[in-house]
N, CA, C and O atoms as CSV, one atom per row, in Angstrom:
chain,resi,resn,atom,element,x,y,z
A,1,MET,N,N,-9.245,-67.724,-17.551
A,1,MET,CA,C,-8.711,-66.869,-17.961
A,1,MET,C,C,-8.551,-65.864,-18.243
A,1,MET,O,O,-7.994,-65.923,-19.340
A,2,ASN,N,N,-8.726,-64.473,-17.854
A,2,ASN,CA,C,-9.143,-63.325,-18.585
A,2,ASN,C,C,-7.376,-62.409,-19.126
A,2,ASN,O,O,-6.424,-61.839,-18.593
A,3,ASN,N,N,-7.796,-62.747,-20.288
A,3,ASN,CA,C,-5.778,-62.526,-21.363
A,3,ASN,C,C,-5.831,-60.573,-21.881
A,3,ASN,O,O,-4.982,-59.910,-22.478
A,4,LYS,N,N,-7.298,-60.139,-21.288
A,4,LYS,CA,C,-7.698,-58.945,-21.924
A,4,LYS,C,C,-6.535,-57.464,-21.701
A,4,LYS,O,O,-6.179,-56.624,-22.528
A,5,PRO,N,N,-6.173,-57.627,-20.190
A,5,PRO,CA,C,-5.711,-56.960,-19.610
A,5,PRO,C,C,-4.139,-57.227,-20.433
A,5,PRO,O,O,-3.977,-56.455,-21.378
A,6,LEU,N,N,-3.562,-57.722,-20.310
A,6,LEU,CA,C,-2.553,-58.431,-20.973
A,6,LEU,C,C,-2.133,-57.862,-22.580
A,6,LEU,O,O,-1.115,-57.488,-23.161
A,7,LYS,N,N,-3.530,-58.044,-22.878
A,7,LYS,CA,C,-3.347,-57.627,-24.873
A,7,LYS,C,C,-3.037,-56.408,-24.564
A,7,LYS,O,O,-2.001,-55.984,-25.077
A,8,SER,N,N,-3.630,-55.699,-23.867
A,8,SER,CA,C,-3.714,-54.307,-23.685
A,8,SER,C,C,-3.025,-53.784,-23.219
A,8,SER,O,O,-3.060,-52.554,-23.243
A,9,ILE,N,N,-2.416,-54.218,-22.809
A,9,ILE,CA,C,-0.593,-53.791,-22.050
A,9,ILE,C,C,0.659,-54.099,-23.526
A,9,ILE,O,O,1.684,-53.423,-23.618
A,10,GLU,N,N,0.349,-55.057,-24.406
A,10,GLU,CA,C,1.251,-55.588,-25.294
A,10,GLU,C,C,1.203,-54.805,-26.393
A,10,GLU,O,O,2.080,-54.464,-27.186
A,11,THR,N,N,-0.534,-54.454,-26.287
A,11,THR,CA,C,0.024,-53.683,-28.281
A,11,THR,C,C,0.246,-52.072,-27.612
A,11,THR,O,O,0.833,-51.333,-28.403
A,12,LYS,N,N,-0.169,-51.357,-26.153
A,12,LYS,CA,C,0.542,-50.372,-26.152
A,12,LYS,C,C,1.927,-50.502,-25.855
A,12,LYS,O,O,2.587,-49.632,-26.423
A,13,ILE,N,N,2.622,-51.318,-25.134
A,13,ILE,CA,C,4.176,-51.479,-25.506
A,13,ILE,C,C,4.557,-51.755,-27.295
A,13,ILE,O,O,5.468,-51.110,-27.814
A,14,ASP,N,N,3.783,-52.720,-28.059
A,14,ASP,CA,C,4.212,-52.245,-29.248
A,14,ASP,C,C,3.555,-50.522,-29.738
A,14,ASP,O,O,4.325,-49.796,-30.366
A,15,ASP,N,N,2.639,-50.187,-29.515
A,15,ASP,CA,C,2.813,-48.695,-29.952
A,15,ASP,C,C,4.082,-47.907,-29.518
A,15,ASP,O,O,4.540,-46.941,-30.129
A,16,LEU,N,N,4.573,-48.437,-28.409
A,16,LEU,CA,C,5.536,-47.140,-27.937
A,16,LEU,C,C,7.027,-47.982,-28.326
A,16,LEU,O,O,8.182,-47.680,-28.024
A,17,ILE,N,N,6.590,-48.947,-28.976
A,17,ILE,CA,C,7.901,-49.571,-29.772
A,17,ILE,C,C,7.923,-48.387,-30.891
A,17,ILE,O,O,8.745,-47.521,-31.188
A,18,ARG,N,N,6.976,-48.657,-31.245
A,18,ARG,CA,C,6.997,-48.202,-32.952
A,18,ARG,C,C,7.487,-46.415,-32.924
A,18,ARG,O,O,8.330,-45.756,-33.533
A,19,LEU,N,N,6.361,-46.086,-31.781
A,19,LEU,CA,C,6.735,-44.530,-31.666
A,19,LEU,C,C,8.715,-43.877,-31.472
A,19,LEU,O,O,9.361,-42.977,-32.008
A,20,CYS,N,N,9.037,-44.989,-30.375
A,20,CYS,CA,C,10.512,-45.391,-30.401
A,20,CYS,C,C,11.247,-44.633,-31.702
A,20,CYS,O,O,11.649,-43.482,-31.871
A,21,ASP,N,N,11.225,-46.041,-32.680
A,21,ASP,CA,C,11.703,-46.635,-33.533
A,21,ASP,C,C,11.355,-45.141,-34.437
A,21,ASP,O,O,12.418,-44.758,-34.926
A,22,GLN,N,N,10.376,-44.337,-34.745
A,22,GLN,CA,C,10.152,-43.150,-35.350
A,22,GLN,C,C,10.579,-41.971,-34.883
A,22,GLN,O,O,10.989,-41.176,-35.728
A,23,LEU,N,N,10.591,-41.591,-33.552
A,23,LEU,CA,C,11.544,-40.693,-33.017
A,23,LEU,C,C,12.860,-40.536,-33.229
A,23,LEU,O,O,13.399,-39.476,-33.544
A,24,ASN,N,N,13.831,-42.437,-32.922
A,24,ASN,CA,C,14.812,-42.388,-33.571
A,24,ASN,C,C,15.311,-41.647,-35.082
A,24,ASN,O,O,16.211,-40.870,-35.400
A,25,ASP,N,N,14.016,-42.464,-35.917
A,25,ASP,CA,C,14.729,-41.920,-37.157
A,25,ASP,C,C,14.467,-40.475,-37.481
A,25,ASP,O,O,15.221,-39.742,-38.120
A,26,GLU,N,N,12.918,-40.053,-36.788
A,26,GLU,CA,C,13.428,-38.925,-36.565
A,26,GLU,C,C,14.862,-37.923,-36.545
A,26,GLU,O,O,15.307,-37.182,-37.422
A,27,ASN,N,N,15.363,-38.229,-35.190
A,27,ASN,CA,C,15.841,-37.292,-34.875
A,27,ASN,C,C,17.948,-37.302,-34.940
A,27,ASN,O,O,18.811,-36.560,-34.469
A,28,ARG,N,N,17.973,-39.036,-36.098
A,28,ARG,CA,C,18.314,-38.987,-37.295
A,28,ARG,C,C,18.549,-38.172,-37.967
A,28,ARG,O,O,19.606,-37.541,-37.956
A,29,LEU,N,N,17.314,-37.943,-38.950
A,29,LEU,CA,C,17.343,-37.264,-39.803
A,29,LEU,C,C,17.171,-35.837,-39.450
A,29,LEU,O,O,17.113,-34.865,-40.204
A,30,LEU,N,N,17.134,-35.868,-38.756
A,30,LEU,CA,C,17.310,-33.398,-37.996
A,30,LEU,C,C,18.641,-33.993,-37.499
A,30,LEU,O,O,19.387,-33.275,-38.165
A,31,LYS,N,N,19.439,-34.763,-36.830
A,31,LYS,CA,C,21.091,-34.489,-37.042
A,31,LYS,C,C,22.210,-34.610,-37.635
A,31,LYS,O,O,23.360,-34.479,-37.215
A,32,ASN,N,N,21.516,-35.048,-39.345
A,32,ASN,CA,C,22.202,-35.186,-40.782
A,32,ASN,C,C,21.761,-33.690,-41.050
A,32,ASN,O,O,22.728,-33.084,-41.513
A,33,LYS,N,N,20.404,-32.697,-40.900
A,33,LYS,CA,C,20.779,-31.813,-41.529
A,33,LYS,C,C,21.440,-30.494,-40.870
A,33,LYS,O,O,21.888,-29.555,-41.528
A,34,GLU,N,N,21.420,-30.620,-38.829
A,34,GLU,CA,C,21.876,-29.934,-38.136
A,34,GLU,C,C,23.246,-29.499,-39.128
A,34,GLU,O,O,23.662,-28.416,-39.540
A,35,ASP,N,N,23.781,-31.133,-39.304
A,35,ASP,CA,C,25.262,-31.453,-39.871
A,35,ASP,C,C,25.240,-30.408,-41.177
A,35,ASP,O,O,26.141,-29.571,-41.197
A,36,GLY,N,N,24.337,-30.403,-42.194
A,36,GLY,CA,C,24.255,-30.084,-43.016
A,36,GLY,C,C,24.215,-28.600,-43.069
A,36,GLY,O,O,25.050,-28.094,-43.819
A,37,TRP,N,N,23.421,-27.797,-42.430
A,37,TRP,CA,C,23.426,-26.707,-42.154
A,37,TRP,C,C,24.744,-25.914,-41.468
A,37,TRP,O,O,24.950,-24.740,-41.777
A,38,LEU,N,N,25.558,-26.565,-40.591
A,38,LEU,CA,C,26.666,-26.251,-40.043
A,38,LEU,C,C,27.807,-26.101,-40.771
A,38,LEU,O,O,28.478,-25.085,-40.585
A,39,ASN,N,N,28.150,-26.901,-41.547
A,39,ASN,CA,C,28.848,-26.783,-42.859
A,39,ASN,C,C,28.682,-25.879,-43.627
A,39,ASN,O,O,29.598,-25.076,-43.800
A,40,GLU,N,N,27.502,-25.752,-44.288
A,40,GLU,CA,C,26.844,-24.872,-44.881
A,40,GLU,C,C,27.113,-23.324,-43.913
A,40,GLU,O,O,27.507,-22.388,-44.609
A,41,ARG,N,N,26.950,-23.054,-42.581
A,41,ARG,CA,C,27.354,-22.006,-42.391
A,41,ARG,C,C,28.826,-21.717,-41.433
A,41,ARG,O,O,28.970,-20.937,-40.491
A,42,SER,N,N,29.712,-22.548,-41.990
A,42,SER,CA,C,31.083,-22.759,-41.715
A,42,SER,C,C,31.734,-21.848,-43.280
A,42,SER,O,O,32.455,-20.855,-43.384
A,43,SER,N,N,30.931,-22.943,-44.551
A,43,SER,CA,C,31.554,-22.359,-45.784
A,43,SER,C,C,31.341,-20.643,-45.569
A,43,SER,O,O,32.242,-19.875,-45.905
A,44,LEU,N,N,30.230,-20.212,-45.055
A,44,LEU,CA,C,29.221,-18.748,-45.559
A,44,LEU,C,C,30.288,-18.572,-45.355
A,44,LEU,O,O,31.218,-18.646,-46.158
A,45,ILE,N,N,30.332,-18.175,-43.677
A,45,ILE,CA,C,31.423,-17.617,-42.645
A,45,ILE,C,C,32.598,-17.215,-43.353
A,45,ILE,O,O,33.051,-16.073,-43.432
A,46,GLU,N,N,33.336,-18.943,-44.185
A,46,GLU,CA,C,34.650,-18.750,-44.775
A,46,GLU,C,C,34.128,-17.230,-46.068
A,46,GLU,O,O,34.217,-16.049,-45.729
A,47,LYS,N,N,33.799,-17.524,-46.983
A,47,LYS,CA,C,33.298,-16.819,-48.329
A,47,LYS,C,C,33.381,-15.592,-47.887
A,47,LYS,O,O,33.867,-14.752,-48.644
A,48,ASN,N,N,32.799,-15.086,-46.184
A,48,ASN,CA,C,32.379,-13.997,-46.387
A,48,ASN,C,C,33.612,-13.029,-46.266
A,48,ASN,O,O,33.913,-11.980,-46.836
A,49,GLU,N,N,34.225,-13.831,-45.260
A,49,GLU,CA,C,35.783,-13.321,-44.450
A,49,GLU,C,C,36.588,-13.335,-45.712
A,49,GLU,O,O,37.061,-12.205,-45.833
A,50,GLN,N,N,36.856,-13.890,-46.435
A,50,GLN,CA,C,37.069,-13.580,-47.913
A,50,GLN,C,C,36.707,-12.606,-48.534
A,50,GLN,O,O,37.616,-11.963,-49.060
A,51,ALA,N,N,35.602,-12.218,-48.686
A,51,ALA,CA,C,34.972,-10.875,-49.221
A,51,ALA,C,C,35.464,-9.927,-48.399
A,51,ALA,O,O,36.091,-9.222,-49.190
A,52,LYS,N,N,35.597,-9.431,-47.298
A,52,LYS,CA,C,35.761,-9.152,-46.944
A,52,LYS,C,C,37.029,-8.187,-46.708
A,52,LYS,O,O,37.158,-6.979,-46.512
A,53,LEU,N,N,38.050,-9.464,-46.837
A,53,LEU,CA,C,39.558,-9.248,-47.090
A,53,LEU,C,C,39.657,-8.239,-48.658
A,53,LEU,O,O,40.268,-7.171,-48.634
A,54,LYS,N,N,39.140,-8.627,-49.650
A,54,LYS,CA,C,38.873,-8.203,-51.251
A,54,LYS,C,C,38.786,-6.930,-50.742
A,54,LYS,O,O,39.693,-6.106,-50.615
A,55,VAL,N,N,37.584,-6.832,-50.453
A,55,VAL,CA,C,37.151,-5.019,-50.307
A,55,VAL,C,C,37.909,-4.085,-49.046
A,55,VAL,O,O,38.171,-2.882,-49.056
A,56,GLU,N,N,38.136,-5.035,-48.044
A,56,GLU,CA,C,39.222,-4.310,-47.749
A,56,GLU,C,C,40.637,-4.017,-47.815
A,56,GLU,O,O,41.320,-3.448,-46.963
A,57,ALA,N,N,41.154,-4.705,-49.479
A,57,ALA,CA,C,41.880,-4.934,-50.230
A,57,ALA,C,C,41.957,-3.356,-51.564
A,57,ALA,O,O,42.757,-2.548,-52.035
A,58,MET,N,N,40.913,-3.645,-51.607
A,58,MET,CA,C,40.366,-2.724,-52.696
A,58,MET,C,C,40.226,-0.965,-52.306
A,58,MET,O,O,40.034,-0.032,-53.086
A,59,ILE,N,N,40.352,-0.950,-51.236
A,59,ILE,CA,C,39.697,0.197,-50.068
A,59,ILE,C,C,40.855,0.218,-50.236
A,59,ILE,O,O,41.131,0.585,-51.378
A,60,SER,N,N,41.945,-0.073,-49.451
A,60,SER,CA,C,43.407,0.001,-49.718
A,60,SER,C,C,44.118,0.569,-50.386
A,60,SER,O,O,45.104,1.241,-50.084
A,61,ARG,N,N,43.516,0.266,-51.703
A,61,ARG,CA,C,44.583,0.143,-52.795
A,61,ARG,C,C,43.940,1.412,-53.463
A,61,ARG,O,O,44.851,2.208,-53.694
A,62,LEU,N,N,42.204,2.121,-54.034
A,62,LEU,CA,C,41.825,3.347,-53.708
A,62,LEU,C,C,42.245,3.944,-52.917
A,62,LEU,O,O,42.013,5.122,-53.190
A,63,LYS,N,N,42.837,3.848,-51.905
A,63,LYS,CA,C,43.161,5.260,-50.765
A,63,LYS,C,C,44.533,5.742,-51.429
A,63,LYS,O,O,44.706,6.922,-51.734
A,64,ALA,N,N,45.441,4.806,-51.622
A,64,ALA,CA,C,46.524,4.245,-52.262
A,64,ALA,C,C,46.409,5.779,-53.616
A,64,ALA,O,O,46.938,6.889,-53.688
A,65,LEU,N,N,45.559,5.105,-54.358
A,65,LEU,CA,C,45.553,5.582,-55.343
A,65,LEU,C,C,45.112,7.029,-55.232
A,65,LEU,O,O,45.968,7.841,-55.582
A,66,GLU,N,N,44.141,7.439,-54.883
A,66,GLU,CA,C,43.880,9.178,-54.015
A,66,GLU,C,C,44.833,9.824,-53.647
A,66,GLU,O,O,44.601,11.030,-53.568
A,67,GLN,N,N,46.006,9.453,-53.338
A,67,GLN,CA,C,46.797,10.189,-52.395
A,67,GLN,C,C,47.982,10.091,-53.093
A,67,GLN,O,O,48.874,10.841,-52.698
A,68,SER,N,N,48.265,9.266,-54.157
A,68,SER,CA,C,49.017,9.590,-55.365
A,68,SER,C,C,48.923,10.245,-56.364
A,68,SER,O,O,49.835,10.640,-57.090
A,69,SER,N,N,47.088,10.505,-56.527
A,69,SER,CA,C,47.110,11.729,-57.578
A,69,SER,C,C,47.086,12.574,-57.014
A,69,SER,O,O,47.094,13.679,-57.556
């Protein structure tokens, strides 16, 4: 009985299992990075909005000062 074809199939299956494990690990890392980027983006949007509101308030105060002069 020749076990070569069976061994070849087993080797290929083992390779596929390792590849699946590797891809799962990589996918998990990428999802974690994505979560980090989304959190950072949200934080930056909030900071940008706060800066915008401060600039608008300063412009309003400057206009008020200009009108009172």
